[in-house]
C-alpha positions, 0 to 999 in steps of 0.5 A: 372559822369565824364565829356569829355573836350567837355562837354559830361557826360560819363557814369561810364561804359565809364569813366573806358573804356577811363582811360584803352585805355589811359593806353593802348596808353601810354604803348603798353605793357600794355594789354595781347593778352587774354584781347584784345577780351574783350575790343574790344567787350567793345569798339563796345559797346561803338563805338557810344558814343557822346564823341569824345575822347572814339568813335574816338581818343580812341575806333576807332583808337585803334581797326584799330590797332587791326583789320587791323595792328596787326591782334589781333582778331579772324576771328569768332569775326569778323564775330560776329561784322560784323552781329552785325554792320549790325543790328539795333544797328549798321547802322540801328540804328535810320536810317533816324533821323537827327540831333540827336546823333544817328548818331554817331552809325550809322557812326562809325558802318560803320568804323567798318565794313570797318576795318573789310572788310579791315582785309579780304582784307589782310588775307581773312576770309570773304565769298562772301555771308559776303561781298554780305551782308555788300554791301547790308547793305551799300546800304540800308543805303546810300538810308536812311541816312538823317544826312550829317553833318561833324563835330558837335559841342561838339561831334566830327566828324559824317562824314556819308558821308565820312565813307560811302565812306570809307566802299565802297572803301573797299567793291570794292577792295574786291576779292568777289566783281563782277562788277555788285556789284561795280556798285550797291555800287557806285550807292548808294553812288552817290545817297547819295551825290545827296540827301545831303543838305549841301555843303561838309566842311569835305573833303567828296569829297576827301573820295569819290574820293579814293572810285571811284578809285576803278574803272578803271578811265575809268568807274569812269569817266563815271559813273559820267558823268552819274550820272551828266548828269541824274540830271541836275536840281541840287541845288547849294550845290549838284552842288558845291559837284558834281564839287569837287568830280570831281576835286578830282578824276581827280587829282587822276587820273594818266596822262596816263590815257587821255580819263578819264581825259578829260571826267573829265575836261569837267564834271569840266567845265560844273559844273562851268559854271552852277554854 
């Protein structure tokens, strides 16, 4: 069987899909509209492949163009993808397992969901119940995920924390997200940060800070203060992660939001002192 540059042995189906997607990347006119739905389903089927070229460089980037940029997939198909990725073959795939290739299935399913919610943020096809289901799935995921690796040798990005933040960001910006639901999402994301057993090495703090900007500056600053104050007995990795998140959010907060910036500056100092 063909082998990717990073050592993963592709199946015949994967190799065929890689070749097709390479052609599409080289010539955007190499596919007609009738083929897009079929190929999108094939990409979703292989979105958890350990092969980083298929999963990330070709698969995800192609889906992002079709779903968000070109609006090339019907809403009914996107709803089908949404329900599929919320299930046991998506973000629930071996949830709780750590150090295995299953993380790619879960993590990139989060990104598929983020693309679908991002598309809805542009053209409004999800119902309030649909968004609620996505949020509940994300909250459960954040509570149970245990694989916090960033980049994996010979596999590429796993990035579960960053991808959870990406989905949280899109959900909280959605018209169907109530203030209460947004609070629940960020609480779950914060709990995931709290459980991380390693210092972030893939700029996860930036993705989390971006998600937090979906709240008002005052709300995001007070929420961070509340979470950090409630977990004073932090280990070193957790302290560093929180410090970097606070710093990232500080620089994303407009200078006119002085009260929020003062809270964030005080938190940075507190986290440095505790170190």
